[in-house]
C-alpha positions in Angstrom: 18.3 -12.6 8.6 15.0 -12.6 6.8 12.8 -9.6 7.1 9.3 -9.4 5.6 7.4 -6.1 5.3 3.8 -5.6 4.1 3.6 -2.5 2.1 1.2 -0.1 0.5 2.4 2.9 -1.6 4.3 6.0 -0.6 4.6 5.4 3.2 5.5 1.8 2.8 8.0 2.4 0.0 9.8 5.2 2.0 9.9 3.0 5.1 11.4 0.1 3.2 14.0 2.4 1.6 14.9 3.6 5.1 15.1 -0.1 6.3 17.6 -1.0 3.6 19.6 2.1 4.5 19.6 1.1 8.1 20.6 -2.5 7.4 23.6 -1.4 5.4 24.7 0.7 8.3 24.1 -1.9 10.9 25.4 -5.0 9.2 27.6 -4.2 6.2 28.4 -7.3 4.3 26.0 -9.4 6.3 23.4 -11.4 4.2 20.0 -9.9 4.9 17.0 -10.6 2.7 14.1 -8.2 2.8 10.9 -9.4 1.2 8.3 -6.8 0.5 4.7 -8.0 0.1 2.9 -5.3 -1.9 -0.7 -4.4 -2.0 -2.4 -4.9 -5.3 -5.9 -3.9 -4.3 -5.6 -0.4 -5.8 -4.6 -1.8 -9.2 -6.5 -0.5 -12.2 -6.8 -0.9 -15.9 -6.5 2.4 -17.8 -6.2 2.9 -21.5 -6.0 -0.9 -21.8 -2.9 -1.0 -19.5 -2.6 -2.6 -16.1 -1.4 -0.1 -13.6 -0.1 -1.3 -10.1 0.4 2.0 -8.2 1.7 0.5 -4.9 4.1 -1.9 -6.5 5.4 0.8 -8.8 6.0 3.2 -5.8 8.2 0.5 -4.2 10.1 -0.1 -7.5 10.7 3.6 -8.2 11.5 4.6 -4.6 14.0 1.8 -4.0 15.4 2.2 -7.6 16.1 5.9 -7.2 13.7 7.0 -9.9 10.7 8.3 -7.9 9.4 11.8 -8.0 10.3 12.7 -4.4 7.9 15.6 -4.1 4.9 13.5 -5.1 6.2 10.2 -3.6 4.9 8.4 -6.7 5.6 8.4 -10.5 8.9 9.0 -12.2 11.2 11.9 -11.4 11.2 14.6 -14.2 8.5 12.8 -16.2 6.5 14.5 -19.0 2.9 13.9 -20.0 2.9 14.3 -23.7 0.9 11.1 -24.2 -1.7 12.1 -21.7 -2.0 15.4 -23.5 -2.6 13.8 -26.8 -5.1 11.4 -25.3 -7.0 14.4 -23.9 -6.9 16.1 -27.3 -8.5 12.9 -28.7 -11.2 13.0 -26.0 -10.0 9.8 -24.4 -11.0 9.4 -20.8 -10.3 9.3 -18.0 -8.0 12.3 -17.6 -8.1 12.5 -13.8 -5.4 9.8 -13.5 -2.2 11.2 -14.9 0.4 8.8 -16.3 3.8 10.2 -17.2 5.5 9.2 -20.4 8.3 7.1 -18.8 5.9 5.7 -16.3 3.8 4.5 -19.2 6.8 2.3 -20.3 6.3 0.3 -17.1 2.6 -0.2 -17.7 3.1 -1.1 -21.3 5.7 -3.7 -20.4 3.6 -5.1 -17.6 0.5 -5.4 -19.7 2.4 -7.0 -22.6 4.0 -9.6 -20.4 0.7 -10.4 -18.6 -1.0 -10.8 -22.0 1.8 -13.2 -23.0 0.9 -15.4 -20.0 3.3 -14.3 -17.3 2.0 -14.0 -13.8 2.0 -10.7 -11.9 4.8 -12.2 -9.7 6.9 -13.0 -12.7 6.3 -9.5 -14.2 7.1 -7.8 -10.9 10.4 -9.8 -10.7 11.4 -8.5 -14.2 10.6 -4.9 -13.2 12.4 -5.3 -9.9 15.5 -6.4 -11.8 15.3 -3.4 -14.0 15.3 -1.2 -10.9 18.1 -3.0 -9.1 16.1 -4.3 -6.2 17.8 -7.8 -6.0 21.2 -6.1 -5.7 19.9 -4.3 -2.6 18.8 -7.6 -1.1 15.1 -6.8 -1.7 12.5 -9.2 -3.2 9.2 -7.6 -4.2 6.2 -9.8 -4.3 2.6 -8.9 -5.1 0.3 -10.2 -2.4 -1.6 -12.2 -5.0 -1.3 -13.0 -8.7 -5.1 -12.9 -9.0 -6.6 -9.6 -10.2 -8.2 -7.8 -7.3 -9.6 -4.3 -7.2 -10.9 -2.1 -4.4 -14.1 -0.3 -5.0 -15.9 2.4 -2.9 -19.6 2.3 -2.4 -21.1 5.8 -2.2 -24.5 7.4 -2.5 -25.3 7.7 -6.2 -26.4 11.3 -5.7 -23.0 12.5 -4.7 -21.7 11.8 -8.3 -24.3 14.1 -9.8 -22.8 17.6 -10.4 -19.6 19.1 -11.7 -17.6 15.9 -11.2 -20.4 14.1 -12.9 -20.2 10.7 -14.5 -18.3 11.6 -17.6 -15.1 9.6 -17.8 -15.5 7.8 -14.5 -15.1 4.1 -13.9 -18.3 3.7 -11.8 -20.6 0.7 -11.7 -24.3 0.7 -11.9 -26.7 2.2 -9.4 -28.5 0.0 -7.0 -30.7 0.5 -4.0 -29.2 0.3 -0.5 -31.0 -1.2 2.5 -32.2 2.3 3.4 -33.6 2.8 -0.1 -31.0 5.4 -1.1 -29.5 4.5 -4.5 -25.8 3.7 -4.2 -23.0 3.4 -6.7 -19.6 1.6 -6.6 -16.6 3.5 -8.1 -13.1 2.3 -8.4 -10.9 3.2 -5.4 -8.6 5.2 -7.6 -11.5 7.4 -8.8 -12.5 8.1 -5.2 -8.9 8.6 -4.0 -7.5 10.6 -7.0 -10.3 12.2 -8.8 -12.4 13.1 -5.7 -9.6 13.4 -3.2 -11.3 10.9 -0.9 -13.9 13.6 -0.2 -17.0 11.5 -1.1 -18.7 10.0 2.0 -18.2 6.2 2.0 -20.8 3.6 2.7 -18.4 0.8 2.6 -15.3 -0.6 0.8 -15.5 -3.8 -1.3 -12.7 -5.7 -3.0 -13.6 -7.5 -6.2 -12.0 -10.9 -6.5 -10.6 -10.9 -3.0 -12.5 -14.0 -1.6 -11.2 -16.2 -4.4 -7.6 -14.8 -4.5 -4.7 -16.9 -3.4 -1.4 -15.6 -2.0 1.3 -15.3 -4.7 4.1 -17.8 -4.6 6.5 -17.1 -1.8 4.2 -14.8 0.2 3.2 -17.2 3.0 6.7 -18.7 3.1 8.1 -15.2 3.5 5.9 -14.6 6.5 6.3 -18.0 8.2 10.0 -18.1 7.6 10.8 -14.5 8.6 12.9 -13.5 11.6 11.0 -10.2 11.7 7.7 -9.1 10.2 7.2 -5.3 9.8 4.0 -3.3 9.1 5.2 0.0 7.7 3.0 3.2 8.1 0.8 2.3 5.2 -3.0 2.9 5.0 -4.5 0.3 7.4 -7.7 -0.2 5.5 -6.9 0.0 1.7 -3.2 -1.0 1.8 -2.3 -3.2 4.7 -5.9 -4.2 5.2 -6.2 -5.5 1.6 -3.0 -7.5 2.1 -4.3 -9.0 5.3 -7.6 -9.8 3.5 -6.1 -12.2 1.0 -7.1 -15.6 2.3 -4.2 -17.2 4.3 -2.2 -14.1 4.9 -3.7 -13.1 8.2 -3.5 -16.7 9.5 0.2 -16.9 8.5 0.9 -13.7 10.5 -1.0 -15.1 13.5 1.0 -18.3 13.3 4.5 -16.9 12.6 7.1 -17.2 15.3 8.7 -13.9 14.2 7.8 -10.8 16.1 5.3 -8.6 14.2 6.2 -4.9 14.7 4.1 -2.1 13.2 4.5 1.6 12.7 1.5 3.8 13.3 0.4 5.8 10.2 -1.6 8.1 12.5 0.2 10.9 14.5 -1.8 13.0 16.9 -5.1 11.9 15.5 -4.2 12.7 11.9 -2.7 10.6 9.0 0.9 11.3 8.4 0.0 11.2 4.7 -3.0 10.5 2.5 -6.6 9.9 3.6 -6.5 7.1 6.2 -9.0 9.1 8.3 -11.5 8.9 5.5 -10.9 5.1 5.3 -11.2 4.4 9.0 -14.3 6.4 9.7 -16.7 4.1 7.6 -15.4 1.2 9.6 -16.3 2.9 12.9 -12.6 2.9 13.9 -11.2 5.8 15.9 -8.7 7.8 13.8 -5.8 7.3 16.2 -2.7 5.2 16.8 -4.7 3.1 19.2 -7.5 2.7 16.7 -5.2 1.3 14.1 -3.5 -1.0 16.6 -6.9 -2.4 17.4 -7.2 -3.5 13.7 -4.0 -5.5 14.1 -4.5 -6.7 17.6 -4.8 -10.4 16.8 -1.3 -10.5 15.1 0.6 -7.5 16.5 3.5 -7.8 19.0 5.1 -4.4 18.9 3.8 -1.0 17.9 5.8 2.2 17.3 3.8 5.3 18.0 4.6 9.0 17.9 5.4 10.6 21.3 2.1 12.6 20.9 0.3 9.3 21.2 2.3 7.6 23.9 -0.4 7.4 26.6 -3.4 6.2 24.5 -5.1 2.9 25.3 -3.5 0.1 23.4 -4.2 -3.7 23.2 -2.7 -5.1 26.4 -0.5 -7.7 24.8 1.2 -5.2 22.4 4.5 -3.6 23.4 4.3 0.1 22.6 7.3 2.3 22.0 7.1 6.1 21.4 9.3 8.1 19.2 9.2 10.8 16.5 7.5 9.1 13.6 7.8 11.8 10.9 9.9 10.4 8.0 11.3 13.7 6.8 14.1 12.1 4.7 15.9 8.8 4.2 17.8 9.2 7.5 14.5 9.7 9.3 13.0 6.6 7.8 16.1 4.7 8.7 15.8 5.8 12.3 12.2 4.6 12.5 13.1 1.3 10.8 16.0 0.9 13.2 13.6 1.4 16.2 11.3 -1.3 14.7 14.2 -3.7 14.5 15.3 -2.9 18.0 11.8 -3.5 19.3 11.7 -6.8 17.4 15.0 -7.9 19.0 13.5 -7.2 22.5 10.4 -9.2 21.7 12.3 -12.0 20.2 
């Protein structure tokens, strides 16, 4: 069996870990390949190093090295290097990188500079974390550098947060005459806690990006395609935005089953509500299902959202969607596989 999952960061990583756990229980010894297509839209260059937060969350979570409380970064990590950079006045300081975590970014940046593609680099890192031994192949959605930026009113950046140390672009006038400014998604998400009102999201390099080797084949050749409960705008949405990916999902013969990241009108984790609002999309399981309506066959929702209005062709199944631990994630992944079996 070949299973392909599109993943963002924490939610996607925890779901895939649960999926692997469930597959071991269901089919011990059976050959099952799980391909994870990871979002790279929130990648950022910091201190001269290329950081890929969503890919790293998958690596660390499946490899047993993640900080479980945070859901990202390395367990028990220290920040001596960040402290020294701060003492030297090096900015930004709002994005914390642990010392062991830095080893990943140094290696990635070195290999990229030597001419390796992001796919090749990710394969080396996946081997270090033991993913192939678990039957998991991690692919970046594209080898082309893409970066999500958030366009906000320029005035909201004046004040205590200020411009010092930010990664913002230049001011320009909006259609309504109000100056606006584009800042990197990570600055909006981490530094400002997604609290700045968003005019729109834009992804540099997206229109010219091509799917990484193996991505389209993994979708077209899958027996099941899964959409974990990742952010539908800046995680799954970016993956779907890479030219060719959405068409491949529309055309695959495999059932496409998703898990709602919204429970009872609120994100399970993160700031999906702040991302949906600028698009005019209702913050609900039904609202997110509408974003995927052209490619979605099955949709797992929380019991609190059972009776919302969903796209007519989508088969909806209610259950408890909170991934409290690995067993909980495995239970949800198992329900997704069961629904895919029904649809197939």
